N, C-alpha and C positions, 0 to 999 in steps of 0.2 A: 541615497543609493543611487548607482548608475545601472542603467538596464543592462549593461554586459554583466555587471557583478551579480544580478539578479539571476542571469540565465545560467550563470558558473555556478551559482548556489544550486539551483534545480538540478542542473547537471550532476554535480556531485553527488547530490544526495540520489539519483538514479543509478548511477555508478554502484553507491552502498548497497541500493536494494538489488542489484544486479547479483552483486556476490553474496547477498544474503540467504538467496534461493538455496544454493548449495552447501554453504556454510552451517544455516541452519539444519539443514537436513542430517549433518552428522551427528547432532545433538537429539532432536526430537524424531521419531518417539522412542528412541533406543536409552538415552540416559533422563530425558525429561519429558513427561508427557504433554501435549499441545498446551491445554489449558493451564497446565502448571507454570510453563514455561512463559505462558501470557501474565501471569502474576507477577513474576520476578522481571519482566520487562516492563511493564506498566508502571509497578511502584516506584521500579529504579528510577526511572525516567521520570516520574512525578518528582521524587524525591531531589533529583539533579535540577529540575527545574525551579523547585522552590529556591534551591539554594541559590541557582544563579539569580532569582529573581530579588534577591537581596542587595545585589549590587547595581539594581535600578530604582530609580523612585517608584515608591508605591502608587499604583493606579486602581482606582475603587471600579468596578463594573457598575454600569448603569443598570438600572431594574429592566429597562426595556431590551438589554441585551443578553439577560441571562438565559432566557429561551433559545437564544440562538447557542449560547457557550453549551449548554446543555444537550442540544441536537449534535455538536460538533464532537462532544465527549462520546454520545453514543455509537454515531456512525465512525468518527474518525479514530476513537480508541476501541471501545467494547466489540462492537460488531466486527470492525475491521480487522481487528487483531484476532480475535477468538476464531473467525473462519479462515483466516489467511494460514494461521498455524494448524488447524485443523486439517486444513485441505493440504499444505504442503506435508504433513505426515502421512498423506494416503496417495498422493500423486508424485511425479516427476518433477525436477526443478524446471524443465524444459517446458513442459505442459503448463506449470503455474505461470511461468514467465509470459508465454504465449496469451494464455486467456486474460492475464491483466491487460494487455493491451486493449481490451474492448473499454477500458475506463474512459477514454475521450468521447467515446460512443454516449456513455451514461451521462457525463457531463454536458453534453450537447442537448440531450434529451430533456434534464433536468432544466437547464437554462430555457428552454421553449415552455415547459411547464411553468415553470415559477417565474419567469422574466419576460414571459410571451415574446421571447426571440425568435424571428423568422426562421423556419427551416426549409430548404431549398430542394428541387427534386435532387441535386448532386448530394445534399447532405442524407436525404433519405436513402439514394443508393448506397451511399457509405456505410449507413446503420445496417443495411440489408446485407452488405457483404460481409461486414462484421460478425453479425448473427451467423451467418453461414459457416464462416470460418471457426467460430466458438464451437457451435454445434456439431461438425465436422469433428473437431479435437475431443469433444467430450464423447462422442458416440463412438469414435474408430481410433482413438489414442493409444487406449488401454491395451487393445488388440494387436495395434500395430506397433506397440513399443515394449521390449524385452525389460524395462525398468520399471518401477513401482509406480505405474500412471493407473488412475481410478476414475470413473464418471463421477463418483461421490465427491472424490477430492477436487476435481475440476470445477463442480458445481459449487463447492465450499468458496473456492478462488474468485468465480463470479460473482458470487454473495459480496466478498471480500472487496472486488473491484467497484460493483454498484455502491456500497456503503463507502467506500474511500470519495467516490464522485460526489455523493450527497455533502460530505465533509468539506471537499474544496470548494463546492458552491455556497455551502453555508457560511462558512469561515472569511471569504472574500470581503464581503461587507463591513465586517468589524475591523480589518486590517489596518483601516486609515483611523479608528478609533483609539487604538490601544497598542502597546508595544509587542512586539512577537512572544517574548518572554511570559509577558503578562497573560497572553490569551492560552499560551501551552502550559502553564503551571496548573490553570484551574481545569482546563480541557483534561489533562491527565490526571489530577485528583480526582474529580467526578468520573472519569472512565474508569480509573482504578479500583472505585468502590462497587461500579457495578460489574466489575469483573470478578472480584474476589469470591462471591458466591459460587460463582461458576468454575473457577480455577482451585479452590482452597484444598480439596481432597488431592488431587493430583498434585498441588505442590507440598503436602505433608507426606506423600509418598517419593518425593525425591531421594535418592541414595548420594547422597553427597560425597561419601568416602569411595565410591565406583568410580568418580571423575578422574580421566586424565589429563595431563598438561593440555594436551589439544582439546579436549571437551572444555576446560576452562577458559581458553583462549576464544572458542569459537562462542560460548555463551557471552563473554565479555563482548565480542564482537557486535553479536545480536542485540544484546541490551543497550549498550552504550553506541556503537556506529548506527546499526537501521534503525534504533528508535529514537534516543536522545537526538542525536547530530543530524538525521535525516530529516526526522519531523520539524526541528529547528531550521534546518537549512530551505526546506520547500516553503515553509511559513515566512521567512525572509524572502524568498523570491515572489510570494502573492504580494509583497508590498507594491512592486511596479510591474508585476504580471498578472495577467487573468487566470483564473481556473482552468480555463479551456488552453492556454498556453503552458500552463504547468503540467497539466493532464498529458498533452502531447507528448512531452517527454519521455513518458511512461514505454512510448513505442521503442526506445532505445533497451529496455529492459530485457526483451526475449534474446536478444543477441548478446547482452551482456550476460544473462542466467546462463544461455547456452555455451558462451565461451567459458566461464567459470567452471560449468559442470563437465564439460568435456576435459577441460584441462586437470581437473581433480578426478577423473574416472567415475562421477558419478552419474552420467548419462549419456546418451547418443542420439545423433541425428536420423529419423528414418522420415519415408515419403509424405506421413500423416504431418507431420511437423512442417514440411516445405509447403504443401498444398494448404495447408491451415492458415500460415503466416502469410502468404499471397493475399488470400482473401480478407484477413485482418487487416494488413498493411494497406490493402487497395482502400478497405473501409475508411481507416484513420485518415489517409491521405486526402481522400473527399471530404472529409468532415472538418478537417482544418482549415478548409477554404472558406472561413467563416468570420463575421467580425468579434473580436474578442469580448467575453462576458466582461460587462462593467463591475 
């Protein structure tokens, strides 16, 4: 795969994620509670990845790589998904999109801790600005926004962001060992098993008969689009791109999330969003001025 194709794959994944903030909001928590939605999302993706896996030669996971696969399942599927949908059910699409932009900062910190990569003064300044932006949004976003924003919801999205950073850093080293589908089918199978106890009760409470056509369409988009395709595209991108490069694309999500939310009448901009985004974008810009994670 050429590098421009890897960039296109990651860009497309983030367009899907940008739309997901508002589309998922039309379903949860009104029709499906957050953890119940994750059961549907994770198990459907796991089944699709296993079906897709039959089209490729079977690859046995080496014993030394199972620990990393399990870590990817815990942070990339279980914690990541549970916290994202719980947070999204409590906060606004724009707030969620802005908080997720902290992900590149987390990736850089983890790369420093795990790979002993050098962090310069510029990177520390970027991290500091990102923290200010996220803190401002959490403390004042709800009071300055007439939509359904909440500090607890924003905090859940931050946990989701950190969890996804762990996944990006953890999955990169095994991308050269296995086909992306091989990794995804095991990550989602293990992640789905972990999720089931947390979401089973909410899953059984779903009133399928109350679903409208729009509800079914939104659910399908979230399950197939933002889970199966988006995860696959990001994983394909990681073959030729570093974890930090893939994470930097997340800075597009606030713009895309805001655009979709405003277009669908789900949210509106205010000065808190603008101020927070300036701090966060500045932090991300400084942080991406670094060597790629190997």
